[in-house]
N, CA, C and O atoms as a DFTB+ gen file, in Angstrom:
612 C
 N C O
     1  1      40.575      -3.724     -17.644
     2  2      39.281      -3.061     -17.202
     3  2      38.093      -3.497     -18.173
     4  3      38.375      -3.583     -19.369
     5  1      36.943      -3.746     -17.817
     6  2      35.935      -3.848     -18.576
     7  2      35.492      -2.514     -19.058
     8  3      35.591      -1.551     -18.297
     9  1      34.998      -2.370     -20.289
    10  2      34.428      -1.237     -20.852
    11  2      32.829      -1.196     -20.399
    12  3      32.077      -2.159     -20.246
    13  1      32.526       0.296     -20.221
    14  2      31.174       0.112     -19.718
    15  2      30.732       1.751     -20.165
    16  3      31.102       2.805     -19.649
    17  1      29.948       1.556     -21.141
    18  2      29.649       2.799     -22.280
    19  2      28.378       3.507     -21.477
    20  3      27.291       3.630     -22.044
    21  1      28.600       3.973     -20.081
    22  2      27.566       4.987     -19.802
    23  2      27.835       6.159     -19.731
    24  3      29.030       6.415     -19.581
    25  1      26.948       7.214     -19.799
    26  2      27.469       8.711     -19.576
    27  2      27.789       8.903     -18.286
    28  3      28.443       9.914     -18.030
    29  1      27.416       8.011     -17.204
    30  2      27.623       8.237     -16.043
    31  2      28.651       7.233     -15.320
    32  3      28.546       6.826     -14.163
    33  1      29.776       6.882     -16.337
    34  2      30.488       5.790     -15.732
    35  2      31.530       6.104     -14.920
    36  3      32.293       5.291     -14.398
    37  1      31.567       7.506     -14.798
    38  2      32.686       8.035     -13.573
    39  2      32.048       8.386     -12.356
    40  3      32.746       8.484     -11.347
    41  1      30.519       8.643     -12.284
    42  2      29.641       8.927     -11.258
    43  2      28.508       8.832     -11.381
    44  3      27.792       9.663     -11.940
    45  1      28.045       7.482     -10.725
    46  2      26.693       7.117     -11.164
    47  2      25.689       7.886     -10.447
    48  3      24.562       7.948     -10.938
    49  1      25.943       8.477      -9.358
    50  2      24.872       9.512      -8.582
    51  2      24.316      10.584      -9.605
    52  3      23.345      11.299      -9.355
    53  1      25.123      10.621     -10.924
    54  2      24.359      11.583     -11.657
    55  2      23.652      11.279     -12.595
    56  3      23.388      12.136     -13.438
    57  1      23.143       9.948     -12.709
    58  2      22.080       9.333     -13.436
    59  2      20.690       9.725     -12.795
    60  3      20.294       9.067     -11.833
    61  1      20.009      10.668     -13.241
    62  2      18.606      10.893     -13.063
    63  2      17.740       9.526     -12.716
    64  3      17.231       9.246     -11.630
    65  1      17.717       8.862     -13.761
    66  2      17.123       7.344     -13.717
    67  2      17.491       6.764     -12.501
    68  3      16.656       6.447     -11.653
    69  1      18.788       6.595     -12.358
    70  2      19.321       5.752     -10.981
    71  2      18.596       6.357      -9.697
    72  3      17.974       5.739      -8.832
    73  1      18.876       7.944      -9.813
    74  2      18.791       8.447      -8.215
    75  2      16.868       8.316      -8.365
    76  3      16.192       8.170      -7.347
    77  1      16.409       8.375      -9.360
    78  2      14.899       8.121      -9.383
    79  2      14.219       6.799      -8.790
    80  3      13.233       6.819      -8.055
    81  1      14.868       5.683      -9.204
    82  2      14.391       4.506      -9.119
    83  2      15.071       4.133      -7.434
    84  3      14.478       3.374      -6.667
    85  1      16.208       4.727      -7.129
    86  2      16.495       4.896      -5.474
    87  2      15.374       5.368      -4.956
    88  3      14.645       4.570      -4.367
    89  1      15.069       6.466      -5.038
    90  2      14.075       7.406      -4.024
    91  2      12.930       6.404      -4.337
    92  3      12.547       5.707      -3.397
    93  1      12.358       6.257      -5.510
    94  2      11.191       5.297      -5.166
    95  2      11.259       3.869      -4.705
    96  3      10.187       3.337      -4.417
    97  1      12.253       3.245      -4.605
    98  2      12.496       1.971      -3.535
    99  2      12.414       2.291      -2.481
   100  3      11.808       1.499      -1.759
   101  1      12.837       3.299      -1.964
   102  2      12.912       3.890      -0.587
   103  2      11.627       4.075      -0.089
   104  3      11.301       3.689       1.034
   105  1      10.823       4.687      -0.921
   106  2       9.668       5.232      -0.661
   107  2       8.998       4.025      -0.693
   108  3       8.482       3.838       0.409
   109  1       8.771       3.105      -1.477
   110  2       7.885       2.097      -1.936
   111  2       8.038       1.087      -0.862
   112  3       7.020       0.538      -0.440
   113  1       9.399       0.729      -0.290
   114  2       9.610      -0.226       0.929
   115  2       8.789       0.246       2.003
   116  3       8.039      -0.606       2.479
   117  1       8.746       1.395       2.504
   118  2       8.072       1.814       3.820
   119  2       6.607       1.407       3.375
   120  3       5.961       0.561       3.994
   121  1       6.109       2.097       2.209
   122  2       4.674       1.675       1.872
   123  2       4.151       0.217       2.046
   124  3       3.178      -0.135       2.713
   125  1       4.966      -0.534       1.337
   126  2       4.703      -2.344       1.364
   127  2       4.858      -2.590       2.500
   128  3       4.203      -3.549       2.907
   129  1       5.590      -2.006       3.320
   130  2       5.913      -2.711       4.951
   131  2       4.684      -2.273       5.669
   132  3       4.199      -3.108       6.432
   133  1       4.182      -1.298       5.584
   134  2       3.052      -0.609       6.520
   135  2       1.667      -1.305       6.204
   136  3       0.847      -1.760       7.002
   137  1       1.628      -1.264       4.824
   138  2       0.467      -1.832       4.158
   139  2       0.395      -3.302       4.561
   140  3      -0.697      -3.745       4.919
   141  1       1.418      -4.059       4.535
   142  2       1.513      -5.369       4.820
   143  2       0.957      -5.801       5.919
   144  3       0.318      -6.848       6.023
   145  1       1.256      -4.745       7.070
   146  2       1.097      -4.840       8.684
   147  2      -0.768      -4.814       8.737
   148  3      -1.384      -5.212       9.726
   149  1      -1.373      -4.331       7.624
   150  2      -2.976      -4.318       7.858
   151  2      -3.417      -5.207       6.591
   152  3      -4.574      -4.976       6.240
   153  1      -2.898      -5.944       6.012
   154  2      -3.119      -6.961       5.177
   155  2      -3.563      -6.527       3.860
   156  3      -4.462      -7.171       3.318
   157  1      -3.048      -5.513       3.271
   158  2      -3.078      -5.523       1.697
   159  2      -1.848      -5.058       1.276
   160  3      -0.961      -4.605       1.999
   161  1      -1.828      -5.217      -0.190
   162  2      -0.599      -4.869      -0.976
   163  2      -0.765      -3.485      -1.318
   164  3      -1.769      -2.787      -1.181
   165  1       0.456      -3.161      -1.822
   166  2       0.165      -1.484      -2.344
   167  2      -0.561      -1.390      -3.567
   168  3      -1.281      -0.396      -3.656
   169  1      -0.547      -2.430      -4.841
   170  2      -1.309      -2.481      -5.842
   171  2      -2.915      -2.454      -5.556
   172  3      -3.727      -1.837      -6.245
   173  1      -3.224      -3.265      -4.373
   174  2      -4.438      -3.292      -3.933
   175  2      -5.039      -2.142      -3.299
   176  3      -6.226      -1.818      -3.309
   177  1      -3.849      -1.448      -2.629
   178  2      -4.186       0.217      -2.135
   179  2      -4.656       0.629      -3.118
   180  3      -5.872       0.802      -3.207
   181  1      -3.761       0.909      -4.174
   182  2      -4.103       1.756      -5.421
   183  2      -5.516       1.580      -5.992
   184  3      -6.186       2.554      -6.335
   185  1      -5.936       0.371      -6.081
   186  2      -7.025       0.225      -6.486
   187  2      -8.248       0.439      -5.522
   188  3      -9.303       0.828      -6.024
   189  1      -8.179       0.224      -4.252
   190  2      -9.185       0.664      -3.143
   191  2      -8.948       2.179      -3.134
   192  3      -9.940       2.734      -2.662
   193  1      -8.025       3.014      -3.474
   194  2      -7.922       4.293      -3.354
   195  2      -8.733       4.743      -4.446
   196  3      -9.587       5.566      -4.115
   197  1      -8.693       4.371      -5.879
   198  2      -8.776       4.777      -6.629
   199  2     -10.635       4.466      -6.787
   200  3     -11.349       5.371      -7.220
   201  1     -11.028       3.572      -6.521
   202  2     -12.645       2.963      -6.345
   203  2     -12.921       4.102      -5.335
   204  3     -13.967       4.710      -5.563
   205  1     -12.293       4.467      -4.397
   206  2     -12.917       5.284      -3.303
   207  2     -13.144       6.527      -3.782
   208  3     -14.231       7.095      -3.683
   209  1     -12.121       7.012      -4.329
   210  2     -12.000       8.380      -5.294
   211  2     -13.214       8.603      -6.276
   212  3     -14.034       9.521      -6.279
   213  1     -13.103       7.527      -7.096
   214  2     -14.515       7.522      -7.986
   215  2     -16.045       7.413      -7.027
   216  3     -17.152       7.936      -7.157
   217  1     -15.631       6.751      -6.340
   218  2     -17.377       6.574      -5.544
   219  2     -17.923       8.013      -5.374
   220  3     -19.116       8.255      -5.553
   221  1     -16.825       9.172      -4.949
   222  2     -17.307      10.442      -4.066
   223  2     -18.183      10.999      -5.338
   224  3     -19.046      11.824      -5.035
   225  1     -18.075      10.671      -6.636
   226  2     -18.843      11.118      -7.559
   227  2     -19.756      10.671      -8.709
   228  3     -20.400      11.254      -9.582
   229  1     -19.523       9.249      -8.309
   230  2     -20.418       8.129      -9.376
   231  2     -21.055       7.124      -8.364
   232  3     -20.453       6.789      -7.344
   233  1     -22.386       6.623      -8.710
   234  2     -22.810       5.548      -8.274
   235  2     -22.418       4.227      -8.548
   236  3     -22.357       3.305      -7.734
   237  1     -22.131       4.192      -9.865
   238  2     -21.640       2.947     -10.639
   239  2     -20.176       2.976     -11.195
   240  3     -19.797       3.686     -12.127
   241  1     -19.591       2.301     -10.645
   242  2     -18.239       2.262     -10.971
   243  2     -17.471       1.000     -11.776
   244  3     -17.188      -0.004     -11.123
   245  1     -17.174       1.062     -13.050
   246  2     -17.060      -0.062     -13.710
   247  2     -15.314      -0.366     -13.432
   248  3     -14.584       0.407     -12.812
   249  1     -14.971      -1.402     -13.923
   250  2     -13.532      -1.854     -13.958
   251  2     -12.713      -0.992     -14.745
   252  3     -11.657      -0.536     -14.306
   253  1     -13.220      -0.705     -16.077
   254  2     -12.342       0.148     -17.024
   255  2     -11.817       1.433     -16.246
   256  3     -10.690       1.916     -16.359
   257  1     -12.842       1.890     -15.438
   258  2     -12.777       3.385     -14.894
   259  2     -11.773       3.202     -13.863
   260  3     -10.955       4.115     -13.758
   261  1     -11.645       2.012     -12.923
   262  2     -10.650       1.785     -11.748
   263  2      -9.416       1.766     -12.698
   264  3      -8.573       2.649     -12.541
   265  1      -9.250       0.876     -13.623
   266  2      -8.266       0.688     -14.424
   267  2      -7.299       2.069     -15.034
   268  3      -6.077       2.216     -15.058
   269  1      -8.468       3.013     -15.517
   270  2      -7.963       4.336     -15.964
   271  2      -7.442       5.284     -14.828
   272  3      -6.384       5.910     -14.891
   273  1      -8.343       5.305     -13.760
   274  2      -7.904       6.202     -12.865
   275  2      -6.600       5.618     -11.943
   276  3      -5.931       6.519     -11.438
   277  1      -6.264       4.585     -11.730
   278  2      -5.089       3.902     -11.225
   279  2      -4.111       3.559     -11.987
   280  3      -3.168       3.000     -11.426
   281  1      -4.022       3.806     -13.625
   282  2      -3.105       3.583     -14.162
   283  2      -2.636       2.175     -14.364
   284  3      -1.517       1.915     -14.806
   285  1      -3.482       1.315     -14.042
   286  2      -3.017      -0.088     -13.995
   287  2      -3.922      -0.884     -15.245
   288  3      -5.053      -0.558     -15.607
   289  1      -3.105      -2.004     -15.784
   290  2      -3.824      -2.314     -17.002
   291  2      -5.121      -3.219     -16.455
   292  3      -5.185      -3.686     -15.318
   293  1      -6.008      -3.354     -17.353
   294  2      -7.379      -3.860     -17.112
   295  2      -7.311      -5.424     -16.671
   296  3      -8.206      -5.685     -15.867
   297  1      -6.708      -6.226     -16.903
   298  2      -6.553      -7.496     -16.606
   299  2      -5.646      -7.726     -15.209
   300  3      -5.621      -8.710     -14.469
   301  1      -5.049      -6.692     -15.136
   302  2      -4.343      -6.740     -13.284
   303  2      -5.348      -6.344     -12.558
   304  3      -5.603      -7.026     -11.566
   305  1      -6.061      -5.326     -12.805
   306  2      -7.018      -4.704     -12.047
   307  2      -8.245      -5.976     -11.595
   308  3      -8.750      -6.289     -10.517
   309  1      -8.406      -6.490     -13.023
   310  2      -9.370      -7.553     -12.496
   311  2      -8.732      -8.735     -11.584
   312  3      -9.511      -9.290     -10.809
   313  1      -7.748      -9.050     -11.603
   314  2      -6.933      -9.867     -10.805
   315  2      -7.081      -9.401      -9.490
   316  3      -7.630     -10.126      -8.661
   317  1      -6.654      -8.262      -9.182
   318  2      -6.693      -7.325      -7.749
   319  2      -8.004      -7.362      -7.265
   320  3      -8.128      -7.549      -6.054
   321  1      -9.243      -7.193      -8.104
   322  2     -10.464      -7.169      -7.765
   323  2     -10.897      -8.306      -7.158
   324  3     -11.516      -8.266      -6.094
   325  1     -10.607      -9.418      -7.785
   326  2     -11.097     -10.681      -7.533
   327  2     -10.481     -11.074      -6.114
   328  3     -11.128     -11.783      -5.343
   329  1      -9.443     -10.680      -5.849
   330  2      -8.369     -10.694      -4.393
   331  2      -9.243     -10.140      -3.427
   332  3      -9.620     -10.734      -2.416
   333  1      -9.563      -8.969      -3.763
   334  2     -10.114      -8.106      -3.004
   335  2     -11.524      -8.271      -2.548
   336  3     -11.925      -7.784      -1.491
   337  1     -12.266      -8.961      -3.355
   338  2     -13.710      -9.562      -3.288
   339  2     -13.676     -10.693      -2.228
   340  3     -14.436     -10.774      -1.263
   341  1     -12.726     -11.515      -2.538
   342  2     -12.417     -12.550      -1.513
   343  2     -12.189     -12.270      -0.079
   344  3     -12.493     -13.113       0.765
   345  1     -11.565     -10.899       0.307
   346  2     -11.178     -10.485       1.396
   347  2     -12.494      -9.664       1.970
   348  3     -12.426      -9.056       3.038
   349  1     -13.638      -9.696       1.209
   350  2     -14.680      -8.947       1.087
   351  2     -14.425      -7.310       1.172
   352  3     -15.184      -6.620       1.853
   353  1     -13.377      -6.760       0.485
   354  2     -13.273      -5.457       0.726
   355  2     -14.097      -4.598      -0.189
   356  3     -14.342      -3.421       0.076
   357  1     -14.561      -5.265      -1.375
   358  2     -15.443      -4.893      -2.386
   359  2     -16.091      -5.723      -2.862
   360  3     -15.741      -6.902      -2.815
   361  1     -17.267      -5.301      -3.477
   362  2     -18.415      -6.540      -3.949
   363  2     -18.735      -5.587      -5.406
   364  3     -18.797      -4.384      -5.658
   365  1     -18.894      -6.877      -6.182
   366  2     -19.419      -6.564      -7.740
   367  2     -20.569      -7.021      -7.644
   368  3     -20.919      -7.877      -6.832
   369  1     -21.516      -6.289      -8.774
   370  2     -23.019      -6.577      -8.985
   371  2     -23.109      -6.030     -10.424
   372  3     -22.271      -5.343     -11.009
   373  1     -24.218      -6.444     -10.843
   374  2     -24.761      -6.060     -12.099
   375  2     -25.430      -4.456     -12.307
   376  3     -26.344      -4.026     -11.604
   377  1     -24.791      -3.707     -13.385
   378  2     -25.392      -2.451     -13.288
   379  2     -26.853      -2.142     -13.683
   380  3     -27.399      -2.607     -14.683
   381  1     -27.461      -1.260     -12.741
   382  2     -28.857      -1.211     -13.156
   383  2     -29.036      -0.520     -14.036
   384  3     -30.184      -0.477     -14.480
   385  1     -28.049       0.259     -14.621
   386  2     -28.059       0.955     -15.855
   387  2     -27.933       0.190     -17.108
   388  3     -28.717       0.338     -18.046
   389  1     -26.876      -0.681     -17.117
   390  2     -26.320      -1.311     -18.129
   391  2     -26.563      -2.995     -17.542
   392  3     -25.775      -3.307     -16.649
   393  1     -27.348      -3.843     -17.872
   394  2     -27.510      -5.250     -17.029
   395  2     -26.172      -5.868     -17.816
   396  3     -25.823      -6.790     -17.079
   397  1     -25.504      -5.833     -18.635
   398  2     -24.326      -6.568     -19.356
   399  2     -23.236      -6.024     -18.500
   400  3     -22.269      -6.779     -18.407
   401  1     -23.153      -4.858     -17.829
   402  2     -21.839      -4.602     -17.304
   403  2     -21.996      -4.978     -15.720
   404  3     -23.088      -5.079     -15.161
   405  1     -20.561      -5.194     -15.003
   406  2     -20.596      -5.127     -13.435
   407  2     -19.990      -3.890     -13.002
   408  3     -19.207      -3.270     -13.723
   409  1     -20.348      -3.491     -11.778
   410  2     -20.037      -2.370     -11.297
   411  2     -19.269      -2.660     -10.180
   412  3     -19.370      -3.853      -9.894
   413  1     -18.516      -2.017      -9.409
   414  2     -17.574      -2.387      -8.217
   415  2     -17.897      -1.032      -7.084
   416  3     -17.953       0.186      -7.254
   417  1     -18.045      -1.798      -6.044
   418  2     -18.330      -0.999      -4.833
   419  2     -17.518      -1.406      -3.669
   420  3     -17.115      -2.563      -3.549
   421  1     -17.250      -0.395      -2.734
   422  2     -16.403      -0.743      -1.534
   423  2     -17.575      -1.265      -0.569
   424  3     -18.592      -0.582      -0.445
   425  1     -17.413      -2.577       0.167
   426  2     -18.040      -2.716       1.179
   427  2     -17.586      -1.999       2.634
   428  3     -16.492      -1.461       2.805
   429  1     -18.513      -2.087       3.516
   430  2     -18.158      -1.457       4.614
   431  2     -17.002      -1.696       5.147
   432  3     -16.508      -0.852       5.895
   433  1     -16.367      -2.847       4.879
   434  2     -15.157      -3.463       5.620
   435  2     -14.243      -2.742       4.761
   436  3     -13.413      -2.007       5.296
   437  1     -14.278      -2.842       3.604
   438  2     -13.316      -2.252       2.429
   439  2     -13.227      -0.727       2.563
   440  3     -12.170      -0.187       2.238
   441  1     -14.091      -0.102       2.945
   442  2     -14.039       1.293       3.372
   443  2     -13.390       1.471       4.661
   444  3     -12.641       2.446       4.729
   445  1     -13.508       0.768       5.665
   446  2     -12.864       0.820       6.856
   447  2     -11.239       0.789       6.380
   448  3     -10.432       1.670       6.676
   449  1     -10.952      -0.359       5.618
   450  2      -9.501      -1.025       5.353
   451  2      -8.959       0.402       4.668
   452  3      -8.125       1.112       5.228
   453  1      -9.426       0.644       3.660
   454  2      -8.909       2.169       2.829
   455  2      -8.858       3.129       3.694
   456  3      -7.817       3.770       3.547
   457  1      -9.601       3.570       4.642
   458  2      -9.259       4.589       5.435
   459  2      -8.276       4.607       6.389
   460  3      -7.671       5.627       6.718
   461  1      -8.048       3.227       6.966
   462  2      -7.172       2.942       7.721
   463  2      -5.484       3.068       6.988
   464  3      -4.496       3.642       7.445
   465  1      -5.656       2.250       5.634
   466  2      -4.602       2.602       4.746
   467  2      -4.207       3.973       4.157
   468  3      -3.086       4.287       3.759
   469  1      -5.483       4.848       4.172
   470  2      -5.251       6.248       3.484
   471  2      -4.030       6.915       4.543
   472  3      -2.894       7.297       4.261
   473  1      -4.706       6.889       5.785
   474  2      -3.978       7.508       6.664
   475  2      -2.351       7.089       6.801
   476  3      -1.610       8.059       6.960
   477  1      -1.748       5.858       6.762
   478  2      -0.932       5.280       6.602
   479  2       0.001       5.790       5.232
   480  3       1.083       6.331       5.459
   481  1      -0.335       5.648       4.186
   482  2       0.003       5.815       3.152
   483  2       0.294       7.654       3.206
   484  3       1.442       8.046       2.997
   485  1      -0.623       8.494       3.445
   486  2      -0.502       9.732       3.590
   487  2       0.698      10.346       4.561
   488  3       1.449      11.306       4.389
   489  1       0.565       9.355       5.698
   490  2       1.667       9.972       6.653
   491  2       3.070       9.580       6.305
   492  3       4.057      10.227       6.657
   493  1       3.103       8.374       5.525
   494  2       4.505       7.780       4.958
   495  2       4.751       9.108       3.963
   496  3       5.828       9.683       4.122
   497  1       4.053       9.511       3.192
   498  2       4.272      10.698       2.242
   499  2       4.698      11.852       2.809
   500  3       5.745      12.357       2.404
   501  1       4.080      12.349       3.660
   502  2       4.176      13.366       4.319
   503  2       5.775      13.577       5.131
   504  3       6.468      14.594       5.159
   505  1       6.013      12.375       5.681
   506  2       7.364      12.277       6.050
   507  2       8.458      12.406       5.058
   508  3       9.325      13.272       4.940
   509  1       8.181      11.218       4.300
   510  2       9.082      11.036       3.328
   511  2       9.546      12.459       2.290
   512  3      10.700      12.767       1.992
   513  1       8.219      13.206       1.855
   514  2       8.633      14.043       0.655
   515  2       8.839      15.543       1.702
   516  3       9.210      16.616       1.227
   517  1       8.495      15.321       3.271
   518  2       9.098      16.781       3.816
   519  2      10.494      17.135       3.738
   520  3      10.832      18.281       4.035
   521  1      11.406      16.212       3.345
   522  2      12.840      16.186       2.968
   523  2      12.954      17.609       2.046
   524  3      13.775      18.515       2.187
   525  1      11.962      17.509       1.153
   526  2      12.151      18.376      -0.002
   527  2      11.739      20.019       0.456
   528  3      12.104      21.012      -0.174
   529  1      11.083      20.029       1.425
   530  2      10.868      21.423       2.128
   531  2      10.175      22.347       1.132
   532  3       9.175      21.928       0.549
   533  1      10.514      23.248       0.960
   534  2       9.915      24.465      -0.087
   535  2       9.744      24.009      -1.525
   536  3       9.138      24.624      -2.403
   537  1      10.349      22.871      -1.637
   538  2      10.853      22.399      -3.173
   539  2       9.761      21.223      -3.462
   540  3       9.889      20.604      -4.518
   541  1       8.765      20.904      -2.639
   542  2       7.815      19.489      -2.627
   543  2       6.657      20.047      -3.512
   544  3       6.228      19.297      -4.388
   545  1       6.110      21.285      -3.372
   546  2       5.052      21.583      -4.369
   547  2       5.862      21.510      -5.807
   548  3       5.305      20.770      -6.619
   549  1       6.794      21.995      -6.164
   550  2       7.332      22.232      -7.216
   551  2       7.865      20.655      -7.653
   552  3       7.992      20.436      -8.858
   553  1       8.139      19.692      -6.793
   554  2       8.271      18.419      -7.110
   555  2       7.034      17.781      -7.621
   556  3       7.170      17.122      -8.652
   557  1       5.999      17.843      -7.158
   558  2       5.145      17.301      -7.165
   559  2       4.540      17.746      -8.694
   560  3       4.037      16.904      -9.437
   561  1       4.645      19.043      -9.026
   562  2       4.397      19.815     -10.564
   563  2       5.295      19.204     -11.288
   564  3       4.801      18.864     -12.363
   565  1       6.658      18.841     -11.154
   566  2       7.442      18.044     -12.181
   567  2       6.700      16.836     -12.388
   568  3       6.170      16.764     -13.497
   569  1       6.502      15.748     -11.518
   570  2       5.901      14.805     -11.705
   571  2       4.731      14.646     -12.481
   572  3       4.537      13.721     -13.270
   573  1       3.934      15.606     -12.228
   574  2       2.796      15.799     -13.032
   575  2       3.196      15.855     -14.488
   576  3       2.752      15.108     -15.360
   577  1       4.267      17.020     -14.693
   578  2       4.663      16.975     -15.897
   579  2       5.037      15.591     -16.675
   580  3       4.682      15.327     -17.824
   581  1       5.782      14.801     -15.867
   582  2       6.646      13.570     -16.355
   583  2       5.304      12.503     -16.653
   584  3       5.327      11.644     -17.536
   585  1       4.183      12.737     -15.762
   586  2       2.986      11.922     -16.072
   587  2       2.372      12.004     -17.175
   588  3       2.004      11.017     -17.812
   589  1       2.177      13.291     -17.550
   590  2       1.658      13.744     -18.464
   591  2       2.281      13.352     -20.055
   592  3       1.675      13.029     -21.077
   593  1       3.629      13.514     -19.810
   594  2       4.375      13.285     -21.017
   595  2       4.292      11.334     -21.244
   596  3       4.230      10.776     -22.339
   597  1       4.309      10.886     -20.372
   598  2       3.957       9.330     -20.330
   599  2       2.745       9.058     -20.768
   600  3       2.691       8.015     -21.419
   601  1       1.629       9.701     -20.625
   602  2       0.578       9.473     -21.139
   603  2       0.228       9.717     -22.874
   604  3      -0.671       9.364     -23.638
   605  1       1.526      10.550     -22.985
   606  2       1.203      10.930     -24.651
   607  2       2.029       9.978     -25.642
   608  3       2.043      10.086     -26.868
   609  1       2.680       9.073     -24.916
   610  2       3.515       8.017     -25.627
   611  2       2.625       7.175     -26.861
   612  3       3.170       6.291     -27.522
C-alpha cells in the first residue's frame, strides 16, 4: 500500500479545506450555469456587481476601485472590462476630474443585464445557503472573519 501522509487519510470528509472546496464547487457550478444562460461569466458578473455597487455612491469609478471592491487583480479586471465593453455592458470614458484617468460606467444594457443576473445569483444563494437554516448568519460572519484574515497576509 502506498503511503499517504495526510492528517485525514482515514476519513477525507474531516478535511475542512476539502469540504469547503466541494461546497464552493457545488455553489459555483449553479452560478456558472445560470449566468451562462444570460450570456455572462461569473467573473463578469462580479465586476458588473462591483461597478453597480460603487455607482450608488460615486459618479466616477476607476478600474482600480473595481479591482479592490471585487478582490480581482487589476489586469484581470482590465481584460474583463474590455470584454464587457465589446458586449456594450459598460462604457469607458475620460474622467472629468482627472483627464489622465478613465472611468467606467454601466450602460443601460449593462444595468439591465446586471439586474437580471442579481436576481439569478441572489436566488441561487437563497436556495443554496438555506440548508444552513438558523446558522446562515453565523456562517456569513465566519466567512467575513476568514476574508479579513486573508487580507492581512
